[in-house]
C-alpha positions as CSV (number, residue, x, y, z in Angstrom):
1,X,31.0,59.6,43.0
2,X,33.9,57.2,42.3
3,X,31.9,54.3,43.7
4,X,29.0,55.2,41.4
5,X,31.2,55.2,38.3
6,X,32.7,51.8,39.3
7,X,29.2,50.3,39.8
8,X,28.1,51.7,36.5
9,X,31.1,50.3,34.7
10,X,30.5,46.8,36.4
11,X,26.8,46.9,35.3
12,X,27.7,47.9,31.8
13,X,30.2,45.0,31.6
14,X,27.6,42.5,32.8
15,X,25.0,43.8,30.3
16,X,27.4,43.6,27.4
17,X,28.5,40.1,28.4
18,X,24.8,38.9,28.3
19,X,24.3,40.3,24.8
20,X,24.2,37.6,22.1
21,X,27.3,37.4,19.9
22,X,27.0,38.4,16.3
23,X,26.6,35.4,14.1
24,X,29.6,34.7,11.8
25,X,29.8,33.1,8.3
26,X,32.9,31.5,7.0
27,X,34.0,31.3,3.4
28,X,33.9,27.5,3.6
29,X,30.3,27.6,4.8
30,X,29.4,30.0,2.0
31,X,30.9,27.6,-0.5
32,X,28.9,24.7,0.9
33,X,25.6,26.7,0.9
34,X,26.3,27.9,-2.7
35,X,26.9,24.4,-3.9
36,X,23.6,23.2,-2.3
37,X,21.8,26.2,-3.6
38,X,23.0,25.9,-7.2
39,X,20.1,24.7,-9.5
40,X,22.3,22.2,-11.2
41,X,22.8,20.1,-8.1
42,X,19.3,18.6,-8.6
43,X,20.8,16.8,-11.6
44,X,22.7,14.4,-9.3
45,X,19.4,12.9,-8.0
46,X,17.9,12.9,-11.4
47,X,20.9,10.9,-12.8
48,X,20.6,8.4,-9.9
49,X,16.9,8.0,-10.6
50,X,17.4,7.5,-14.3
51,X,20.2,4.9,-13.7
52,X,18.0,2.9,-11.3
53,X,15.2,2.8,-13.9
54,X,17.7,1.6,-16.6
55,X,19.2,-1.1,-14.4
56,X,15.7,-2.2,-13.3
57,X,14.6,-2.5,-16.9
58,X,17.7,-4.5,-17.8
59,X,17.1,-6.9,-14.8
60,X,13.6,-7.7,-16.2
61,X,15.3,-9.5,-19.1
62,X,15.6,-12.5,-16.8
63,X,11.8,-12.6,-16.2
64,X,9.8,-15.2,-18.3
65,X,8.7,-13.6,-21.6
66,X,5.3,-14.4,-23.1
67,X,4.6,-13.9,-26.7
68,X,1.2,-14.3,-28.3
69,X,0.6,-14.5,-32.0
70,X,-2.0,-15.6,-34.4
71,X,-2.5,-15.8,-38.2
72,X,-5.1,-16.7,-40.8
73,X,-3.9,-17.5,-44.3
74,X,-5.2,-18.8,-47.6
75,X,-2.9,-21.0,-49.7
76,X,-3.2,-21.4,-53.4
77,X,-2.0,-24.9,-53.2
78,X,-1.8,-27.5,-50.5
79,X,-0.2,-30.9,-50.0
80,X,-2.1,-33.7,-51.8
81,X,-1.6,-37.4,-51.9
82,X,-0.4,-38.6,-55.3
83,X,-2.5,-41.8,-55.0
84,X,-5.6,-42.9,-53.3
85,X,-5.6,-45.2,-50.3
86,X,-8.8,-47.1,-49.8
87,X,-10.6,-46.2,-46.6
88,X,-8.5,-43.1,-46.2
89,X,-9.1,-39.5,-47.3
90,X,-6.7,-36.6,-47.1
91,X,-8.1,-33.2,-47.7
92,X,-5.8,-30.3,-46.4
93,X,-7.8,-27.0,-46.4
94,X,-6.6,-24.0,-48.4
95,X,-7.6,-21.7,-45.5
96,X,-5.4,-22.2,-42.4
97,X,-5.6,-20.7,-38.9
98,X,-3.3,-20.7,-35.9
99,X,-3.2,-19.1,-32.5
100,X,0.0,-19.5,-30.5
101,X,1.3,-18.5,-27.1
102,X,5.0,-18.9,-26.4
103,X,6.6,-18.7,-22.9
104,X,10.4,-18.3,-22.9
105,X,12.9,-18.2,-19.9
106,X,16.5,-17.1,-20.3
107,X,18.9,-19.6,-18.8
108,X,22.2,-17.9,-19.9
109,X,22.5,-14.6,-21.7
110,X,26.3,-14.7,-22.1
111,X,26.7,-11.9,-19.5
112,X,24.7,-9.4,-21.7
113,X,22.5,-8.1,-18.9
114,X,25.4,-7.9,-16.4
115,X,27.5,-5.8,-18.9
116,X,24.5,-3.7,-19.7
117,X,24.0,-2.9,-16.1
118,X,27.7,-2.1,-15.6
119,X,27.6,0.1,-18.7
120,X,24.5,2.0,-17.4
121,X,26.0,2.6,-14.0
122,X,29.3,3.7,-15.4
123,X,27.5,6.1,-17.7
124,X,25.5,7.5,-14.8
125,X,28.7,7.9,-12.8
126,X,30.4,9.9,-15.6
127,X,27.4,12.2,-15.8
128,X,27.5,12.8,-12.0
129,X,31.2,13.5,-12.1
130,X,30.7,16.0,-14.9
131,X,28.1,17.7,-12.7
132,X,30.5,17.8,-9.8
133,X,33.2,19.5,-12.0
134,X,30.7,22.1,-13.0
135,X,29.6,22.6,-9.4
136,X,33.2,22.9,-8.3
137,X,33.6,26.1,-10.3
138,X,31.2,27.8,-7.8
139,X,34.0,27.8,-5.2
140,X,36.0,30.3,-7.2
141,X,33.0,32.6,-7.7
142,X,32.2,32.5,-4.0
143,X,35.9,33.1,-3.1
144,X,36.0,36.2,-5.3
145,X,32.8,37.7,-3.9
146,X,33.5,36.9,-0.3
147,X,37.1,38.2,-0.3
148,X,35.9,41.2,-2.3
149,X,33.6,42.1,0.6
150,X,36.5,41.6,3.0
151,X,38.7,44.0,0.9
152,X,35.9,46.6,0.9
153,X,35.5,46.2,4.7
154,X,39.2,46.8,5.1
155,X,39.1,49.9,3.0
156,X,36.1,51.2,4.9
157,X,38.1,50.8,8.2
158,X,41.0,52.7,6.6
159,X,38.5,55.4,5.4
160,X,37.3,55.8,8.9
161,X,40.8,56.3,10.3
162,X,41.4,58.9,7.5
163,X,38.2,60.7,8.4
164,X,39.1,60.9,12.1
165,X,42.6,62.2,11.2
166,X,41.0,64.9,8.9
167,X,38.5,65.8,11.7
168,X,41.4,66.1,14.2
169,X,43.3,68.3,11.8
170,X,40.2,70.4,11.0
171,X,39.7,71.1,14.7
172,X,43.4,72.1,15.1
173,X,43.3,74.3,12.0
174,X,40.1,76.1,13.2
175,X,41.8,76.8,16.4
176,X,44.8,78.3,14.6
177,X,42.5,80.4,12.4
178,X,40.8,81.7,15.6
179,X,44.2,82.6,16.9
180,X,45.2,84.2,13.6
181,X,48.0,81.9,12.8
182,X,46.3,80.0,9.9
183,X,44.3,80.9,6.8
184,X,40.8,79.9,6.1
185,X,42.0,78.3,2.8
186,X,43.9,75.7,5.0
187,X,40.6,74.7,6.6
188,X,38.9,74.6,3.2
189,X,41.6,72.3,2.0
190,X,41.0,69.9,4.9
191,X,37.2,70.1,4.3
192,X,37.8,69.2,0.6
193,X,39.6,66.1,1.7
194,X,36.9,65.2,4.1
195,X,34.3,65.5,1.4
196,X,36.4,63.3,-0.9
197,X,36.7,60.8,2.0
198,X,33.0,60.8,2.5
199,X,32.4,60.3,-1.3
200,X,34.8,57.4,-1.3
201,X,33.0,55.9,1.6
202,X,29.7,56.1,-0.1
203,X,31.2,54.4,-3.2
204,X,32.6,51.6,-1.0
205,X,29.3,51.1,0.8
206,X,27.5,50.9,-2.6
207,X,30.0,48.3,-3.9
208,X,29.8,46.3,-0.7
209,X,25.9,46.2,-0.9
210,X,26.2,44.9,-4.5
211,X,28.7,42.2,-3.4
212,X,26.6,41.1,-0.5
213,X,23.6,40.8,-2.8
214,X,25.7,38.6,-5.1
215,X,26.8,36.4,-2.2
216,X,23.2,36.1,-0.9
217,X,22.1,35.0,-4.4
218,X,24.9,32.5,-4.6
219,X,24.2,31.0,-1.1
220,X,20.5,31.4,-1.0
221,X,20.9,32.9,2.5
222,X,20.3,36.3,4.0
223,X,23.4,37.9,5.4
224,X,21.6,40.5,7.5
225,X,23.2,40.7,10.8
226,X,25.8,38.2,9.9
227,X,29.5,39.0,10.1
228,X,31.9,37.6,7.5
229,X,34.8,35.9,9.3
230,X,38.3,36.8,8.1
231,X,40.3,33.7,7.3
232,X,43.6,33.2,9.1
233,X,46.3,33.7,6.5
234,X,48.6,31.3,8.4
235,X,46.1,28.6,9.3
236,X,44.5,27.9,5.9
237,X,47.7,27.2,3.9
238,X,47.0,23.9,2.1
239,X,49.4,21.1,3.1
240,X,51.2,19.9,0.0
241,X,49.8,16.5,-1.0
242,X,47.7,14.7,-3.6
243,X,45.3,16.6,-5.8
244,X,41.7,16.0,-4.8
245,X,40.0,17.9,-7.7
246,X,36.7,16.4,-9.0
247,X,38.2,16.2,-12.5
248,X,40.2,13.2,-11.3
249,X,37.0,11.5,-10.3
250,X,35.7,12.2,-13.8
251,X,38.7,10.7,-15.4
252,X,38.4,7.6,-13.2
253,X,34.7,7.3,-14.1
254,X,35.5,7.5,-17.8
255,X,38.1,4.8,-17.5
256,X,35.6,2.6,-15.7
257,X,33.1,3.3,-18.5
258,X,35.7,2.0,-21.1
259,X,36.0,-1.2,-19.0
260,X,32.3,-1.6,-19.0
261,X,32.2,-1.1,-22.8
262,X,34.8,-3.9,-23.1
263,X,32.7,-6.3,-21.0
264,X,29.7,-5.5,-23.1
265,X,31.8,-6.2,-26.2
266,X,32.8,-9.6,-24.8
267,X,29.1,-10.5,-24.1
268,X,28.2,-10.1,-27.8
269,X,30.2,-13.1,-28.8
270,X,28.8,-15.5,-26.2
271,X,26.1,-18.1,-27.0
272,X,22.7,-17.6,-25.3
273,X,20.4,-20.4,-24.0
274,X,16.7,-20.2,-23.1
275,X,13.9,-22.6,-22.3
276,X,10.7,-22.4,-24.3
277,X,7.2,-23.7,-23.9
278,X,4.8,-23.1,-26.9
279,X,1.1,-23.9,-26.9
280,X,-1.7,-23.0,-29.3
281,X,-4.6,-24.2,-31.5
282,X,-4.8,-24.3,-35.2
283,X,-6.1,-25.9,-38.3
284,X,-4.2,-28.0,-39.1
285,X,-2.4,-28.7,-35.9
286,X,0.9,-30.6,-35.5
287,X,-0.9,-33.5,-37.2
288,X,-1.5,-32.1,-40.7
289,X,-3.5,-35.1,-41.6
290,X,-6.3,-33.9,-39.4
291,X,-8.5,-31.3,-41.1
292,X,-9.9,-29.8,-37.9
293,X,-8.8,-27.4,-35.2
294,X,-6.4,-29.0,-32.8
295,X,-4.7,-27.9,-29.6
296,X,-1.0,-28.6,-29.3
297,X,2.2,-27.8,-27.4
298,X,6.0,-28.0,-27.7
299,X,8.7,-27.6,-25.1
300,X,12.5,-27.4,-25.5
301,X,15.7,-25.6,-25.1
302,X,17.0,-23.0,-27.6
303,X,20.5,-21.7,-28.3
304,X,21.4,-18.6,-30.3
305,X,24.8,-17.5,-31.2
306,X,25.4,-14.4,-33.3
307,X,29.0,-14.8,-34.6
308,X,28.6,-11.7,-36.7
309,X,30.1,-9.7,-33.8
310,X,33.4,-11.4,-34.4
311,X,33.8,-9.5,-37.7
312,X,34.1,-6.0,-35.9
313,X,35.4,-7.2,-32.5
314,X,39.1,-6.4,-33.2
315,X,38.4,-2.8,-34.4
316,X,35.9,-2.2,-31.5
317,X,38.6,-3.3,-29.0
318,X,41.2,-1.1,-30.6
319,X,38.7,1.8,-30.5
320,X,38.1,1.3,-26.7
321,X,41.9,1.0,-26.2
322,X,42.3,4.4,-27.9
323,X,39.7,6.0,-25.7
324,X,41.4,4.6,-22.6
325,X,44.8,5.9,-23.6
326,X,43.2,9.3,-24.5
327,X,41.6,9.5,-21.0
328,X,44.9,8.6,-19.3
329,X,46.8,11.2,-21.3
330,X,44.2,13.9,-20.4
331,X,44.5,12.8,-16.7
332,X,48.3,13.1,-16.7
333,X,48.1,16.4,-18.5
334,X,45.7,17.8,-16.0
335,X,47.9,16.7,-13.1
336,X,50.9,18.2,-14.7
337,X,49.2,21.5,-15.4
338,X,47.7,21.7,-11.9
339,X,51.2,21.1,-10.4
340,X,52.6,24.0,-12.4
341,X,49.7,26.3,-11.3
342,X,50.2,25.3,-7.7
343,X,53.9,26.3,-7.9
344,X,52.9,29.6,-9.3
345,X,50.3,30.2,-6.6
346,X,52.7,29.2,-3.8
347,X,55.0,31.9,-5.2
348,X,52.2,34.4,-5.0
349,X,51.6,33.5,-1.4
350,X,55.3,33.9,-0.6
351,X,55.3,37.3,-2.5
352,X,52.2,38.6,-0.6
353,X,53.8,37.7,2.7
354,X,57.0,39.6,2.0
355,X,55.0,42.6,0.8
356,X,52.9,42.5,4.1
357,X,56.1,42.6,6.1
358,X,57.3,45.7,4.2
359,X,53.8,47.2,4.5
360,X,54.0,47.2,8.3
361,X,57.3,49.0,8.2
362,X,56.1,51.5,5.7
363,X,52.9,52.3,7.6
364,X,55.0,52.8,10.8
365,X,57.3,55.2,9.1
366,X,54.4,57.0,7.3
367,X,52.6,57.4,10.5
368,X,55.6,58.9,12.1
369,X,56.1,61.3,9.2
370,X,52.4,62.3,9.4
371,X,52.6,63.0,13.1
372,X,55.8,65.0,12.5
373,X,54.0,66.9,9.8
374,X,51.1,67.7,12.0
375,X,53.5,69.2,14.6
376,X,55.4,71.0,11.9
377,X,52.1,72.5,10.6
378,X,51.2,73.7,14.1
379,X,54.6,75.4,14.3
380,X,54.2,77.0,10.9
381,X,57.1,75.1,9.3
382,X,55.1,73.4,6.5
383,X,52.0,74.3,4.6
384,X,48.6,72.5,4.8
385,X,49.3,71.1,1.3
386,X,52.3,69.4,2.6
387,X,50.4,68.0,5.6
388,X,47.6,66.7,3.4
389,X,50.2,65.0,1.2
390,X,51.7,63.2,4.2
391,X,48.2,62.2,5.4
392,X,47.4,60.8,1.9
393,X,50.7,59.0,1.9
394,X,49.9,57.2,5.1
395,X,46.4,56.4,4.0
396,X,47.6,55.0,0.7
397,X,50.2,52.8,2.6
398,X,47.3,51.4,4.8
399,X,45.2,50.8,1.7
400,X,48.1,48.9,0.1
401,X,48.5,46.8,3.2
402,X,44.7,45.9,3.2
403,X,45.0,45.0,-0.5
404,X,48.0,42.8,0.1
405,X,46.3,41.1,3.0
406,X,43.3,40.1,0.7
407,X,45.8,39.2,-2.1
408,X,47.4,36.8,0.4
409,X,44.1,35.2,1.2
410,X,43.1,35.1,-2.5
411,X,46.5,33.4,-3.3
412,X,45.9,30.8,-0.5
413,X,42.3,30.0,-1.6
414,X,43.4,29.9,-5.3
415,X,45.9,27.3,-4.2
416,X,43.2,25.4,-2.2
417,X,40.9,25.6,-5.2
418,X,43.7,24.4,-7.5
419,X,44.6,21.4,-5.3
420,X,41.1,20.6,-4.3
421,X,39.0,21.4,-1.2
422,X,38.7,18.5,1.4
423,X,34.8,18.9,1.4
424,X,33.8,15.3,1.4
425,X,33.1,15.1,-2.3
426,X,34.7,12.0,-3.8
427,X,37.4,13.1,-6.2
428,X,38.8,9.9,-7.6
429,X,39.6,6.2,-7.2
430,X,38.6,3.4,-9.4
431,X,35.6,1.3,-8.3
432,X,34.7,-2.2,-9.0
433,X,31.9,-2.7,-11.6
434,X,29.7,-4.6,-9.1
435,X,30.3,-1.9,-6.4
436,X,29.3,0.9,-8.8
437,X,26.3,-1.1,-10.0
438,X,25.2,-1.6,-6.4
439,X,25.0,2.1,-5.9
440,X,22.0,2.3,-8.3
441,X,20.4,-1.0,-7.2
442,X,20.4,-0.5,-3.5
443,X,22.5,-3.5,-2.8
444,X,25.0,-1.6,-0.8
């Protein structure tokens, strides 16, 4: 018989080892899925696409431009000779016609197209960083829902422990009733607590189902059969260092945009040169002495210089400088406030750890008090009311421990969220204008 039991145990162990492990989902994976599932993320590709179209349109300013025009006019008066020349007649018609085609090629635009491309790329980068800032807020929502599920799971485990404790005491109370050493009201009191325990469990299960649906909606993934991994409260502590929040990337992009605006301002005061070739047919042509339709052409180089931009240049530069200083001030304020929040969150982590140490001691003592109470009840020293009170005290102590465990994780992830997750999303760092422009022209 002993050998049969050993063979059965060995077979069961082999079977269990062959069963597939239950899939796990981490909070970081949920954050990644939620980010990719959020509808606003499609704006990143749309911004890139629009920027490429803008830069491509600006690049076409260097292509030859063809302009075709024509006109027909009637003049009330024309040029006439004040004297007659023998053998020569000059009769300029009152109705005149022309049809002209002009081909022009820009030789130097004063850096206008280059500055416009940089401005377009910088504007697109600012929009993308704004979207990243908005997407970053999803992490906090995922954190609250995910850790909320873990808190409910912890409370469900404590609820099961309480249910087993009540069932054990119900059995012992029934045995005492059968022996005539306890009252039926004692058993009724235990059953009331069991019903309250069951009711609380149903509420927790309903809350958990709602939280799971929220997490599935955020991540776009079914969580059926997936276990939520409990983060290690010691392993996920962020290492103090530089802030990597996407807001810093937004500030850098805004500063780069002011630099592009300054380049565009400089290009306005530069002269522009272009080659032109003009051909057409008209009556009269270039030779106004010929009263007939004549073909003709002209070729040359053209310069244009709008010095009107000089009138407002100083104020425009001052305005850009004010924008730059405002952005730098906002950036410094953000870093300062983030540092203060990080100190507060680090304090919350330390506080939660101290509380957890005390919770372990309290639970150990409450468990000892409850065990002593069960023995005292069996000996008729205390009443069932006193025993239920001690059971409730132990249960409440365990519940507080589970709450403090989740509070520790929440404080840790609040700190990570405050400092920035290392998720591969660029957070900051000024880029060169040409490098930024290359992102949208495919030159990199």
